[in-house]
C-alpha positions in Angstrom: -1.9 -34.5 -3.7 -1.7 -36.2 -0.3 -3.9 -38.0 1.7 -4.5 -34.8 4.1 -5.0 -32.5 1.2 -8.2 -31.4 -0.1 -8.5 -31.4 -4.3 -10.9 -29.4 -5.7 -11.3 -29.9 -9.7 -13.6 -28.5 -11.9 -14.0 -29.4 -15.9 -14.9 -27.5 -19.3 -15.1 -28.7 -22.6 -14.6 -26.5 -25.7 -14.0 -26.4 -29.5 -10.6 -24.9 -29.6 -7.3 -27.2 -29.6 -5.6 -28.0 -26.5 -2.5 -25.9 -27.8 -4.3 -22.8 -28.5 -6.2 -23.3 -25.1 -2.9 -23.6 -23.3 -1.6 -20.6 -25.2 -4.3 -18.4 -24.1 -4.7 -19.6 -20.6 -1.2 -19.7 -19.1 -0.7 -16.1 -19.6 -4.3 -14.8 -19.0 -5.1 -11.6 -17.3 -5.9 -12.9 -13.7 -8.1 -9.6 -13.0 -10.0 -10.5 -16.1 -11.5 -13.9 -14.9 -11.1 -14.0 -11.3 -13.9 -11.4 -10.2 -15.2 -11.3 -6.7 -17.8 -14.3 -5.9 -19.8 -14.7 -2.7 -17.2 -14.5 0.3 -14.3 -14.5 -2.2 -12.7 -11.5 -3.6 -11.3 -11.1 -7.4 -8.2 -10.7 -8.5 -6.9 -6.9 -8.7 -3.5 -7.3 -10.2 -0.2 -9.0 -10.4 2.7 -7.9 -9.2 6.6 -8.3 -9.3 6.3 -11.1 -11.8 10.2 -12.2 -12.1 9.7 -13.1 -16.0 7.5 -14.3 -18.6 4.8 -16.8 -17.2 5.8 -20.0 -19.4 9.0 -21.3 -17.2 9.2 -23.2 -13.8 10.5 -21.0 -11.4 8.9 -18.0 -12.3 7.2 -16.0 -9.7 4.9 -13.1 -9.1 2.4 -11.8 -6.1 -1.4 -11.7 -6.7 -3.1 -9.0 -5.1 -7.0 -9.6 -4.1 -9.8 -6.6 -4.7 -9.9 -6.8 -0.8 -6.2 -5.6 -0.3 -4.9 -9.2 0.6 -2.4 -11.1 -1.7 -0.6 -14.6 -2.2 2.7 -15.6 -3.6 2.6 -17.6 -6.6 5.3 -19.9 -8.3 5.0 -21.9 -11.9 6.6 -25.3 -10.9 5.5 -27.1 -14.1 4.7 -26.6 -18.0 4.0 -29.2 -20.3 4.0 -27.0 -23.5 0.6 -27.5 -25.1 -1.1 -29.6 -22.5 -0.9 -28.1 -19.1 1.0 -26.4 -16.0 1.0 -26.3 -12.6 1.9 -23.9 -9.6 1.8 -23.3 -6.1 0.4 -20.5 -4.1 1.5 -19.6 -0.5 2.0 -16.5 1.8 -2.0 -15.4 2.0 -2.7 -12.8 3.9 -6.5 -13.7 3.7 -8.4 -16.0 5.7 -6.9 -18.7 3.8 -3.6 -18.1 5.9 -5.8 -19.5 8.6 -7.1 -22.2 6.8 -4.3 -23.7 4.4 -0.4 -23.7 4.4 -0.6 -23.8 0.5 -2.3 -24.6 -2.4 -1.2 -26.7 -5.7 -3.1 -25.5 -8.9 -2.7 -27.9 -11.8 -4.4 -27.3 -15.4 -4.7 -29.9 -18.2 -5.7 -29.5 -21.7 -6.3 -32.8 -23.5 -7.8 -33.7 -26.8 -11.6 -34.3 -26.8 -12.7 -35.2 -30.4 -12.8 -31.9 -32.2 -11.7 -29.9 -29.0 -10.2 -29.9 -25.7 -11.3 -31.0 -22.2 -10.0 -28.7 -19.4 -9.3 -30.0 -16.2 -8.5 -27.6 -13.3 -7.8 -28.8 -10.0 -6.9 -26.7 -6.6 -5.3 -29.0 -4.2 -5.4 -27.4 -0.6 -3.2 -28.3 2.1 -5.0 -27.8 5.1 -3.4 -26.4 8.4 -3.6 -29.0 11.3 -6.9 -29.2 12.6 -8.6 -27.1 9.7 -8.9 -29.9 7.2 -12.7 -30.4 8.1 -13.7 -26.6 7.3 -11.8 -26.8 4.0 -13.1 -30.5 2.9 -16.5 -29.1 4.2 -18.1 -25.6 3.8 -15.3 -24.1 2.3 -15.3 -26.8 -0.7 -18.7 -26.4 -2.3 -18.1 -22.5 -2.3 -14.5 -22.6 -3.7 -16.1 -25.1 -6.7 -18.6 -22.4 -7.4 -15.9 -19.6 -7.6 -13.6 -22.1 -9.8 -16.6 -22.8 -12.1 -17.5 -18.8 -12.7 -13.6 -18.5 -13.5 -13.4 -21.3 -15.5 -16.5 -19.9 -17.5 -14.7 -16.4 -18.4 -11.5 -18.2 -19.0 -13.3 -20.5 -21.7 -15.0 -17.3 -23.1 -11.6 -15.4 -23.5 -10.0 -18.4 -25.3 -13.0 -18.9 -27.8 -12.7 -15.0 -28.2 -9.2 -15.1 -29.2 -8.6 -16.0 -32.8 -6.8 -19.3 -33.7 -8.3 -22.0 -31.7 -10.7 -23.7 -33.6 -10.2 -26.9 -34.5 -10.4 -28.2 -38.0 -13.4 -30.9 -38.5 
């Protein structure tokens, strides 16, 4: 995260273990959880994935419901605890606002469950930080919360994730 970047973070807590949560969310079907919300499109599909989404360097194109796309590259994996990725090459309005985005997920033990932290760190283009940090940020936060709620549901519905008490 740089001083000029705009981080947006959302949180959730669940009863599944960090390892199970990681195992389900890392390869999750993006179209299943990123639905259109407000001014933002949903994810229609992923194309051109260069391998399994569990190794740094793997890349893919995310296509949105409005016909736009972005390039995505997995940059870090902490098995059972988190991962990070970079988004760039936007063909939608984000191309006019940011040079790229770093996404980071953490799955941390929390009592008998897991605390999830998900951050998008936007790198605004020159003169665009005020838009990203201003009117864009609360809208994107709501979009992320909606997607995270759907992801938590998928994790909870996937067998094998409840921690023993």
